[in-house]
C-alpha positions, -999 to 999 in steps of 0.1 A, spaced: 69 -540 404 89 -548 373 103 -581 386 117 -588 352 142 -560 355 177 -568 367 180 -534 382 150 -541 404 166 -573 417 198 -555 425 182 -525 441 170 -515 476 136 -503 486 151 -477 509 187 -466 513 191 -438 538 224 -424 553 243 -454 539 272 -458 514 276 -485 488 309 -503 491 333 -509 461 334 -546 469 297 -550 475 274 -544 505 271 -511 523 283 -492 553 272 -463 574 277 -431 555 306 -409 566 299 -384 594 313 -349 594 340 -333 615 334 -297 626 362 -274 614 352 -239 622 324 -214 624 311 -191 596 296 -156 598 266 -168 578 257 -190 549 282 -194 521 289 -211 489 320 -233 486 345 -234 457 381 -246 456 413 -232 442 447 -248 436 459 -282 425 482 -306 444 489 -315 479 493 -284 501 482 -261 473 444 -263 475 424 -237 493 387 -233 501 369 -203 487 338 -192 505 314 -168 488 290 -154 514 266 -125 514 287 -94 509 320 -112 517 346 -135 502 370 -157 522 400 -179 515 406 -207 540 430 -236 544 416 -271 544 417 -271 582 392 -243 582 416 -215 592 411 -182 575 438 -170 551 421 -138 538 387 -121 540 373 -94 516 342 -74 521 348 -44 498 334 -44 463 316 -77 470 281 -74 454 265 -108 458 238 -114 484 224 -147 497 198 -150 469 227 -149 444 248 -177 458 231 -207 441 226 -190 408 258 -171 402 286 -189 382 323 -191 390 351 -197 366 386 -204 380 419 -206 362 455 -195 366 452 -171 395 420 -155 383 384 -160 393 355 -146 373 320 -144 390 290 -139 368 254 -132 378 224 -114 363 223 -93 395 257 -75 391 285 -65 368 309 -95 365 337 -96 391 373 -105 386 393 -118 416 430 -118 411 457 -135 431 490 -115 432 518 -125 456 495 -146 476 469 -119 481 435 -118 465 418 -86 452 384 -81 437 372 -56 411 346 -52 385 357 -71 354 378 -45 335 380 -46 298 414 -41 281 421 -6 267 420 1 230 431 31 210 423 66 224 407 53 256 384 28 239 374 -3 258 377 -37 242 343 -48 255 317 -69 237 291 -49 217 257 -59 203 231 -43 180 200 -42 203 180 -16 183 156 -29 156 167 -31 121 165 3 104 168 24 136 194 51 129 217 72 151 226 108 143 255 125 162 257 164 164 295 166 161 327 147 156 344 151 189 340 163 225 305 165 241 278 159 215 241 150 212 231 117 198 196 112 184 179 79 175 150 75 151 131 54 176 128 52 214 159 36 229 175 55 258 168 51 295 184 66 326 204 34 330 223 42 298 243 69 316 279 56 319 276 30 292 290 33 257 276 31 222 296 28 190 291 49 159 308 31 130 332 15 155 340 47 174 328 48 210 306 75 226 303 74 264 267 85 274 268 112 301 231 122 302 198 111 289 173 138 278 145 115 266 140 82 249 155 94 216 181 119 228 212 116 249 244 135 255 277 117 250 314 122 250 332 110 220 362 87 228 386 101 203 370 114 172 342 100 149 351 90 114 344 118 90 313 120 68 323 132 33 304 152 7 317 137 -25 310 155 -58 309 129 -85 304 128 -123 271 110 -119 250 97 -90 230 74 -112 231 38 -98 240 48 -63 215 43 -35 214 50 3 229 22 23 252 9 -4 288 2 4 312 20 -19 350 22 -21 378 40 -39 390 20 -69 426 27 -62 428 34 -25 403 6 -16 389 30 11 354 20 20 323 40 30 285 38 31 262 61 11 242 81 36 225 106 11 222 113 -26 215 149 -36 221 163 -71 257 155 -81 268 149 -45 270 117 -25 271 119 13 294 91 23 300 79 59 335 65 60 342 30 73 380 27 71 398 53 92 401 90 86 418 93 52 394 103 25 392 91 -11 416 104 -37 400 129 -62 420 112 -90 403 78 -85 369 64 -94 342 56 -68 329 21 -72 296 8 -59 278 -25 -64 257 -12 -93 276 18 -106 310 35 -110 317 72 -113 346 97 -112 353 119 -82 357 156 -88 357 171 -53 357 160 -17 347 180 15 341 170 51 304 174 61 298 198 90 282 170 111 284 132 109 257 115 88 228 96 104 236 59 102 223 24 110 259 12 115 259 15 153 256 -7 184 257 -7 222 278 -23 249 265 -58 255 271 -54 293 256 -24 310 230 -13 336 206 -7 307 210 -41 290 219 -63 320 247 -85 331 257 -121 320 246 -149 342 269 -176 328 307 -178 325 334 -203 319 371 -205 309 378 -226 278 410 -228 257 424 -196 272 392 -177 264 366 -163 289 331 -172 278 301 -151 289 265 -159 283 229 -156 296 226 -119 287 192 -107 299 184 -87 267 197 -113 243 196 -147 261 209 -167 231 242 -147 226 276 -159 237 308 -139 239 342 -154 239 373 -133 247 404 -131 225 428 -160 230 451 -154 260 434 -122 272 401 -127 291 396 -89 292 397 -84 254 364 -89 236 373 -71 204 362 -91 174 389 -72 153 391 -85 118 381 -121 126 415 -135 130 418 -169 147 428 -153 180 401 -125 180 371 -125 202 339 -142 191 303 -129 196 277 -151 181 241 -163 185 232 -198 198 201 -209 180 176 -186 162 154 -175 191 164 -145 211 146 -159 242 166 -192 240 183 -191 274 220 -200 273 224 -214 309 259 -230 311 291 -237 293 309 -270 295 346 -270 289 357 -304 277 376 -316 247 349 -297 228 329 -267 240 294 -276 252 266 -251 256 236 -260 278 204 -241 268 167 -241 275 163 -261 243 190 -287 250 228 -289 248 249 -279 218 285 -285 210 312 -269 189 330 -296 168 366 -286 179 397 -306 170 433 -303 180 442 -285 148 409 -265 147 401 -251 182 373 -226 190 378 -195 168 358 -170 147 362 -193 116 354 -225 136 321 -218 153 297 -243 140 270 -252 166 255 -287 165 226 -298 188 230 -329 209 195 -334 222 163 -317 236 171 -320 274 171 -285 289 195 -275 317 186 -264 352 205 -239 374 233 -261 389 265 -258 370 273 -290 350 300 -313 364 329 -327 344 334 -364 350 355 -390 332 326 -401 310 315 -366 300 296 -337 314 268 -343 339 240 -318 342 205 -315 358 175 -315 334 153 -285 341 118 -300 339 123 -333 358 153 -325 380 170 -357 368 207 -360 365 217 -364 329 251 -369 312 265 -358 278 288 -386 267 312 -385 237 305 -413 213 337 -413 193 316 -411 161 323 -385 134 287 -377 126 271 -379 160 299 -369 185 278 -367 217 248 -385 232 227 -380 264 221 -407 290 199 -406 322 219 -413 353 188 -412 376 164 -433 355 155 -456 384 158 -430 413 142 -398 399 122 -395 431 154 -388 450 165 -359 429 144 -332 447 154 -297 436 191 -299 429 213 -268 435 249 -281 434 268 -312 421 302 -324 431 324 -355 423 342 -374 451 370 -396 437 369 -433 444 386 -446 475 393 -478 492 358 -480 506 336 -466 478 334 -461 441 332 -426 428 304 -405 443 285 -378 425 269 -358 454 238 -339 444 228 -312 470 191 -306 471 174 -273 481 159 -289 512 195 -295 525 197 -332 519 223 -349 497 215 -376 470 247 -395 465 253 -415 433 278 -444 435 290 -456 401 318 -472 381 323 -474 344 318 -511 342 286 -511 363 253 -517 344 233 -496 369 239 -465 390 232 -466 428 214 -437 445 207 -430 481 197 -401 504 217 -385 532 202 -362 558 214 -344 588 201 -324 618 196 -291 600 206 -286 564 236 -287 542 238 -255 522 269 -260 499 295 -286 491 329 -289 473 356 -314 470 391 -303 479 421 -325 487 401 -355 479 376 -348 507 340 -335 506 335 -302 525 301 -288 534 285 -257 548 261 -269 575 231 -249 588 221 -261 623 197 -247 649 210 -256 683 189 -244 712 174 -211 699 203 -201 677 211 -209 641 247 -216 633 266 -220 601 296 -243 602 323 -255 579 325 -293 581 343 -321 563 331 -357 557 353 -382 575 351 -421 573 359 -422 610 332 -398 621 301 -416 634 280 -385 637 277 -350 622 296 -319 634 319 -341 655 344 -324 679 372 -340 699 374 -329 736 403 -337 759 380 -342 788 343 -342 799 347 -308 814 361 -291 783 334 -266 772 319 -269 738 300 -236 733 285 -246 700 263 -272 716 252 -251 746 216 -257 757 213 -287 734 218 -325 736 248 -343 720 260 -378 715 292 -388 732 317 -414 718 348 -430 732 366 -444 702 340 -461 679 315 -467 707 288 -444 717 283 -439 754 249 -421 751 231 -388 746 239 -361 772 226 -325 778 249 -295 775 244 -266 799 245 -229 789 283 -228 795 288 -256 770 298 -282 796 284 -317 792 262 -328 821 257 -363 836 288 -380 821 310 -401 843 342 -384 853 362 -416 845 360 -409 808 390 -391 794 391 -379 758 358 -380 741 341 -370 709 307 -353 706 284 -348 677 249 -351 663 238 -386 657 219 -397 626 200 -429 618 207 -455 591 179 -473 572 184 -499 545 154 -520 533 157 -548 508 134 -553 478 108 -580 482 122 -614 471 108 -629 439 102 -664 427 126 -669 397 100 -688 378 67 -672 389 78 -637 398 65 -618 427 40 -639 446 16 -629 475 19 -640 511 56 -649 510 75 -656 541 112 -649 549 120 -677 572 156 -668 578 179 -639 572 217 -641 577 234 -608 579 272 -607 575 286 -578 594 322 -566 595 336 -547 625 302 -533 633 286 -521 665 249 -526 673 222 -525 646 188 -540 643 170 -562 618 132 -556 616 135 -536 649 152 -564 668 189 -571 677 203 -601 658 209 -631 679 244 -636 692 253 -600 691 278 -588 718 264 -568 746 277 -536 762 309 -537 782 317 -518 814 308 -481 809 281 -488 783 305 -491 753 297 -518 726 328 -532 709 327 -537 671 320 -573 661 325 -593 629 304 -623 619 272 -637 605 241 -630 626 209 -649 620 174 -634 622 141 -653 619 111 -630 610 76 -640 619 45 -642 597 37 -639 560 34 -606 541 24 -597 506 57 -578 501 82 -592 527 114 -572 531 143 -570 555 150 -536 571 183 -530 588 186 -499 610 212 -483 631 199 -457 656 232 -455 676 261 -441 657 291 -463 652 309 -485 627 285 -504 605 294 -525 575 271 -551 560 288 -574 535 259 -595 525 223 -605 533 212 -640 526 175 -650 529 156 -682 530 121 -676 515 90 -698 512 57 -691 495 
């Protein structure tokens, strides 16, 4: 009703199964061509860059497939595939350089590796460290002050915590005592477990000193000459119990022991019979007990993991150049990074965005790391700055030329993070669906289709109800144009490969539900189209259903298909035909307005001139435009170009012009010109 808005005057009241054209006007949306069948539902991804190199990746329940762009299967894997149907929309996939990482809160991350043209899949293995250690990420889950006491230095030992911690799920996971790993082999109760030391624990020393005055439990001390460090674990008489931090070489008895508040001479050193109890310990960040990361991405030769169930605001970045090494080491520029995002543990880190700078999409809004060419992401360059309060929903953000598009959690709107070029405020957020939020539905996937000769770039937003909301936009446009595409059945996943939009279609034909791999094609006038050399060629997919039949761009009609898949009732004179599932097109204009007085009641559209280009039959307000060509012999309607005039009857409060096409075929409307009286 905001007649003062330019967007309202350039918009449509309804825009269904149509496609905005780059030069203005609209056409019938692309139909789809059936490529091949699928075992069940699947999620589409793509791998490879360049003509002839791209492949389709299909993640299905308990299976993984690689296919060529013609739908033919290259490889199928079912072993060690943990995802089920409920995981497909939520799990995240990071692809780069012959490796694919799949992350989900439901299972241990998977690593798919391409070697000599063959894919293999395994649990994400971490690189090996010294003495069988694993360079995996670690985190301190226990409350501050909770200590761990081992019963020995090596072999099978008992570990005891000062507060409840262990569960049966800890078996097989690892903890670290002052940086040395212990693999848990059994759990006795909440405070006691059995573990196998990976190597040997650092020794605990009984150090006899000249005076213990000024030394307290928990203080870090070091040898004045050797610089060897340790932590005071106990003070008793003239003896300090010190848990070593640096290796296995003890202090020198000829040097002084230096603490933050005191200094004393060392007179004797002995190794304690059992390691001291300490608060310097942590657990594996990824385990059955603590859960699995739900977010992943590859950025600047690092693997990023996030959305850990037990600490949702923590992110882990691998060492540079090794996505399996998460050792933070000594904090060198190339070492791994494990840091918090925000101050609240429950702050969910939903997605990463790999652009010129690293973006992180959280429940409290997106953040960014102010990276530069000379200062990329590193342990010393990990400053997090907030962009805005818009929280992120489950669909993975989409990289476009202008920035990173993402779905806002509460509203379902499509938002975009845009770099500003400013030093102080590097990013800002804009709403791409401000005038069409009612079309967003419940988004589950987003894809970008590059601009072509017919249309501008398309952002295709797949909704959970199986419809697609396409966004047509160009950089110079003031407004973004949304519509809605629907099909007989549902679209379940989509991906762009080789410049074309591929979809997984779920269709119930007869009494059977099928899952098909299809691709959008500008020359397809229906969905699931197949080419048949003759009328008698069986098409088993459409058995016991009804299909549309086309010869070239002209639809002959709707015909039943028998149980054997043979079309019935079609004239034998037809040779090669195409069959598919037709869909209707509806485009309704906005009510015209008086430029001086605005929207006025009881207006009348006295004339509407519709300029069509190479189009077959369509209707205006339910009637055929005057002068339109009729059917030729055999029922075919040839495409026609020209302006057709329509004269509506009566006055209405909100008069509009509705163009529909119920019979699939070419449809391109270049312009609509109206004569209006009030």
